[in-house]
Every structure is written in structure tokens, then in C-alpha cells.
C-alpha positions as CSV (number, residue, x, y, z in Angstrom):
1,X,-23.6,126.7,4.2
2,X,-19.9,126.2,3.5
3,X,-18.9,127.2,7.0
4,X,-21.4,124.8,8.5
5,X,-20.1,121.9,6.5
6,X,-16.5,122.8,7.4
7,X,-17.3,123.0,11.1
8,X,-19.2,119.7,11.0
9,X,-16.3,117.9,9.3
10,X,-13.8,119.4,11.8
11,X,-16.0,118.1,14.6
12,X,-16.1,114.7,12.9
13,X,-12.3,114.5,12.6
14,X,-11.9,115.5,16.2
15,X,-14.3,112.7,17.2
16,X,-12.4,110.2,15.1
17,X,-9.1,111.1,16.8
18,X,-7.5,113.0,13.9
19,X,-5.8,116.1,15.3
20,X,-4.1,117.5,12.3
21,X,-6.0,118.9,9.4
22,X,-5.2,121.2,6.4
23,X,-6.4,122.3,3.0
24,X,-4.5,122.7,-0.2
25,X,-5.5,124.4,-3.4
26,X,-6.3,121.8,-6.1
27,X,-5.1,124.4,-8.7
28,X,-1.7,124.5,-7.1
29,X,-1.3,120.7,-7.1
30,X,-2.6,120.5,-10.7
31,X,0.4,122.7,-11.7
32,X,3.0,120.6,-9.9
33,X,1.9,117.0,-10.0
34,X,2.7,114.7,-13.0
35,X,-0.1,114.1,-15.4
36,X,-2.4,111.3,-14.2
37,X,-1.7,112.1,-10.6
38,X,-3.4,115.5,-10.3
39,X,-6.6,116.3,-8.4
40,X,-8.1,117.5,-11.6
41,X,-7.4,114.2,-13.3
42,X,-9.5,112.5,-10.6
43,X,-12.3,115.1,-10.1
44,X,-12.4,117.5,-13.1
45,X,-14.0,120.4,-11.1
46,X,-11.8,119.9,-8.1
47,X,-11.1,123.1,-6.0
48,X,-9.7,121.8,-2.8
49,X,-7.6,118.9,-1.4
50,X,-8.2,118.2,2.3
51,X,-5.5,116.4,4.3
52,X,-6.1,114.5,7.5
53,X,-3.2,113.3,9.7
54,X,-2.7,111.5,13.0
55,X,0.5,110.5,14.7
56,X,1.4,106.9,15.5
57,X,2.0,105.8,19.1
58,X,5.7,106.3,19.8
59,X,6.0,102.9,21.6
60,X,5.5,101.0,18.3
61,X,9.0,102.3,17.2
62,X,10.6,100.7,20.3
63,X,9.6,97.1,19.8
64,X,11.9,94.4,18.4
65,X,11.6,92.7,15.0
66,X,9.6,89.5,14.9
67,X,10.3,87.1,12.0
68,X,12.2,89.9,10.2
69,X,9.7,92.7,10.6
70,X,8.2,95.0,13.2
71,X,4.9,93.4,14.1
72,X,3.5,96.1,16.3
73,X,4.5,98.9,14.0
74,X,3.1,97.0,11.0
75,X,-0.3,96.5,12.7
76,X,-0.5,100.1,13.7
77,X,0.6,101.2,10.2
78,X,-2.2,99.3,8.5
79,X,-4.9,100.0,11.1
80,X,-4.3,103.7,10.9
81,X,-4.6,103.8,7.2
82,X,-8.0,102.1,7.4
83,X,-9.2,104.4,10.1
84,X,-8.2,107.4,8.1
85,X,-9.9,106.1,5.0
86,X,-13.1,105.6,7.0
87,X,-12.9,109.2,8.3
88,X,-12.3,110.5,4.7
89,X,-15.3,108.5,3.4
90,X,-17.5,109.9,6.2
91,X,-16.4,113.5,5.4
92,X,-17.1,113.0,1.7
93,X,-20.7,111.9,2.5
94,X,-21.2,115.1,4.4
95,X,-19.8,117.2,1.5
96,X,-22.0,115.4,-1.0
97,X,-25.1,115.9,1.3
98,X,-24.3,119.7,1.1
99,X,-24.2,119.5,-2.7
100,X,-20.4,119.2,-3.4
101,X,-18.7,116.4,-5.2
102,X,-16.1,114.7,-2.9
103,X,-13.7,111.9,-3.6
104,X,-11.8,110.1,-0.7
105,X,-8.1,109.7,-1.5
106,X,-6.7,106.2,-0.4
107,X,-4.3,106.6,2.4
108,X,-2.0,104.0,0.9
109,X,-3.0,101.5,-1.8
110,X,-3.9,101.1,-4.5
111,X,-0.8,102.5,-6.0
112,X,0.2,103.3,-9.6
113,X,3.6,102.9,-11.3
114,X,5.1,106.0,-12.8
115,X,8.5,106.0,-14.5
116,X,9.1,102.5,-13.1
117,X,8.3,103.3,-9.5
118,X,5.2,103.1,-7.4
119,X,3.4,106.2,-6.2
120,X,0.0,107.1,-4.6
121,X,-3.0,108.1,-6.8
122,X,-2.5,111.5,-5.3
123,X,0.6,112.4,-3.3
124,X,-0.7,113.1,0.1
125,X,2.7,114.3,1.3
126,X,3.0,116.9,-1.4
127,X,-0.6,117.9,-0.7
128,X,0.2,118.2,3.0
129,X,3.1,120.5,2.2
130,X,0.8,122.6,0.0
131,X,-1.7,122.7,2.9
132,X,1.0,124.2,5.2
133,X,1.2,121.1,7.4
134,X,5.0,120.9,7.3
135,X,8.0,120.2,5.1
136,X,9.1,117.1,3.1
137,X,12.3,115.6,4.6
138,X,15.2,114.2,2.5
139,X,13.7,110.8,3.2
140,X,10.4,112.0,1.7
141,X,8.6,111.8,5.0
142,X,6.5,114.8,6.1
143,X,7.9,116.7,9.0
144,X,5.2,118.5,11.0
145,X,6.4,121.5,13.2
146,X,4.8,120.0,16.3
147,X,4.1,116.3,15.7
148,X,7.4,115.6,14.0
149,X,7.8,112.9,11.4
150,X,5.4,110.2,12.6
151,X,2.1,111.3,11.0
152,X,0.1,109.0,8.8
153,X,-2.0,110.8,6.2
154,X,-5.3,110.6,4.4
155,X,-7.5,113.0,2.5
156,X,-10.1,113.9,0.0
157,X,-10.7,116.0,-3.1
158,X,-13.7,118.2,-3.3
159,X,-15.4,120.7,-5.6
160,X,-16.1,122.9,-2.7
161,X,-14.0,126.0,-2.6
162,X,-12.5,125.5,0.8
163,X,-10.1,128.2,2.1
164,X,-6.5,126.9,1.8
165,X,-4.3,126.7,4.9
166,X,-1.0,126.8,3.1
167,X,1.6,126.5,1.8
168,X,3.9,127.8,4.5
169,X,7.7,128.1,5.0
170,X,9.5,126.0,7.6
171,X,13.2,126.9,7.3
172,X,14.2,125.1,10.5
173,X,12.7,121.7,9.4
174,X,15.2,119.6,7.4
175,X,17.9,122.1,6.8
176,X,20.3,121.6,3.9
177,X,23.2,120.7,6.1
178,X,21.4,117.7,7.8
179,X,22.0,114.3,6.3
180,X,21.2,112.0,9.2
181,X,18.5,110.1,7.4
182,X,20.9,109.5,4.4
183,X,23.6,108.2,6.8
184,X,21.2,105.9,8.6
185,X,19.8,104.2,5.5
186,X,21.2,100.6,5.5
187,X,20.9,100.2,1.7
188,X,21.9,103.7,0.5
189,X,18.5,104.4,-0.9
190,X,18.7,108.1,0.1
191,X,20.9,110.7,-1.6
192,X,20.9,114.4,-2.6
193,X,19.0,113.3,-5.7
194,X,16.2,111.9,-3.7
195,X,15.0,108.4,-2.8
196,X,15.5,105.2,-4.7
197,X,12.1,103.7,-4.1
198,X,12.9,100.3,-5.3
199,X,16.0,100.0,-3.0
200,X,13.9,101.3,-0.1
201,X,11.0,99.0,-0.9
202,X,13.3,95.9,-1.2
203,X,14.7,96.5,2.2
204,X,11.6,97.8,4.1
205,X,8.9,95.4,2.9
206,X,8.5,91.8,4.0
207,X,6.1,89.7,1.9
208,X,6.2,86.2,0.5
209,X,6.0,87.6,-3.1
210,X,8.6,90.3,-2.6
211,X,11.5,89.8,-5.1
212,X,15.1,90.5,-4.1
213,X,16.3,94.1,-4.0
214,X,18.5,93.7,-7.1
215,X,15.5,92.4,-9.1
216,X,13.5,95.5,-8.1
217,X,16.3,97.8,-9.2
218,X,16.7,95.9,-12.5
219,X,13.0,96.1,-13.5
220,X,12.6,99.8,-12.9
221,X,13.9,100.8,-16.4
222,X,11.8,98.2,-18.4
223,X,8.7,98.9,-16.4
224,X,9.1,102.7,-16.9
225,X,9.4,102.2,-20.7
226,X,6.5,99.7,-21.2
227,X,2.9,100.5,-20.8
228,X,2.1,96.8,-20.6
229,X,4.6,96.2,-17.8
230,X,3.4,99.3,-16.0
231,X,-0.2,98.0,-16.1
232,X,1.0,94.6,-14.9
233,X,2.8,96.2,-11.9
234,X,-0.3,98.2,-11.1
235,X,-2.3,95.0,-10.8
236,X,0.5,93.3,-8.8
237,X,0.6,96.3,-6.4
238,X,-3.2,96.2,-6.0
239,X,-3.0,93.0,-4.0
240,X,0.7,93.1,-2.9
241,X,0.5,96.4,-1.0
242,X,-2.7,95.5,0.8
243,X,-0.9,93.6,3.6
244,X,2.9,93.3,4.3
245,X,5.4,93.5,7.1
246,X,7.5,96.6,7.7
247,X,11.2,95.8,8.5
248,X,12.9,99.2,8.5
249,X,12.3,102.7,9.7
250,X,15.9,103.7,10.3
251,X,15.7,107.0,8.5
252,X,12.6,108.0,10.5
253,X,14.3,107.3,13.8
254,X,17.5,109.0,12.8
255,X,15.8,112.3,12.0
256,X,16.2,115.1,14.5
257,X,12.4,115.5,14.2
258,X,11.5,112.0,15.4
259,X,9.7,113.0,18.7
260,X,12.1,111.1,21.0
261,X,15.0,112.9,19.4
262,X,13.3,116.2,19.9
263,X,12.7,115.5,23.6
264,X,16.4,114.6,24.0
265,X,17.7,117.6,22.0
266,X,19.5,120.3,24.1
267,X,18.0,123.0,21.8
């Protein structure tokens, strides 16, 4: 029965144009994710986290800004997330029909604030790494060994014990001595310590309600310390992150694993 469901879901994803697929152990992610963001927090009997991924068209990265943001990239960005959510919902219905609980993971919003910064309900990028789909770059984007760094992710949590496809080691992806994404960031949001999400957000996101970057940095500490403010920001993010313009992907294009850079590399 399990193999039949797996085959049917893989056929569904292929039909939906989702070429990359992997499975992570829910137990592994329960051990590493912060409380409140674990698969077991969402679905108590969770056994597996299934990750779906598809690459964006390369041409959307070549278009000029329009009114301060990249219109074609923004449209593809949001359209892909909705399509991936639809595929995850369809897969969950198939799993439930086979007697397994299954919960679709939102590809993007809604988000929750944790320690003063936004994060997904489940980290799809960490789950993708645990599923053996690639390695997290210093800019926190997933680098896939074949597709590069332009994948957009979705997924689901299920009680079905689905054989895990990872994790795996990718020593040549994002080596320690590469800092091209850090050097390319126009606001210094990337460092050896990680990413300053508020600085990145303030530069990348265009929206009529978006506060200045210095305000975002200033509110991180009080939001991280106040349960009330955290809840308020969760509600703000619920509508704010539903639709906005994207104005920067400098770190993505600077990465040696951006597909155009791979094609032009002498190695």
C-alpha cells in the first residue's frame, strides 16, 4: 500500500511540473528545530517530511527593476509558491485516502516570529537539507547539486513512515573559503555569523507598509522579548507577506551555483 501511494504521489508531482523531490525524517528535524517549529509540534505522530522543489525560469533574473522592484521575478515567485501549495494539498489528500494523516506546509506565508525575526512554520530549507536535496549556502538559500540555487520549495508532514532520502554530504557546495554572496550584499546582511533577516528584509521587500530598514533592526530586540509584540508581528506578517515586490537577489546571482555562473565557469 505504501509503495502504491508513493508512486502515485511521485506521478502527481511529475504531472504538476515539480522535478525535485525528497523525504526527511521527522524525528531528525524534531531534534534540531526550535520548539514550536518542529514537525511533531504540528502533527504529533509525524514520521516523515516530504519536500517538493521546482526551479524558477532563469530569464526572470535578467529583467530590469520596475518601480523599485523586479516585476517578473516577483510574479514568478508568488505564482510558484501557490502552485507548490496546490501540489502539496493534492498529495495530502492522497495520503489521507490511504489512511495516513498529512499536513501541507505553506511554501511561504504565514510566518511566525521567533527571537524577533520571521521564520516559516517549518523550515523547508532545513528539511530539504535533511532530505539530501543539497546544502544551505551562507546566504541561507538551498544549493541543489544539479539545479543550483534557484529552487522554490514546498512540502508536507505525514504520519506515513516514508523512507528518507537523506541527509547527504555535499563538500563542494558552498565551501568555507567562498564569500561571494557576503561581498555582494548591498546592506551587509550576510556574515560568518549568518543572516540579519531584518536588514535583508528591509532591503529586499517593497511594500507600502514596509518600515525603513533601521526601524526593522530596532524592533528586533523588543519583539524578541515580548510575547505580545511577537503575536502582533505574527498578525502583521499574515497579511503583509501575502503580496509584495522583491527588489534584490544580489546574493543569489553572485553565488557560483547560480545556473548562469555554472555555465560560464571554466571548471
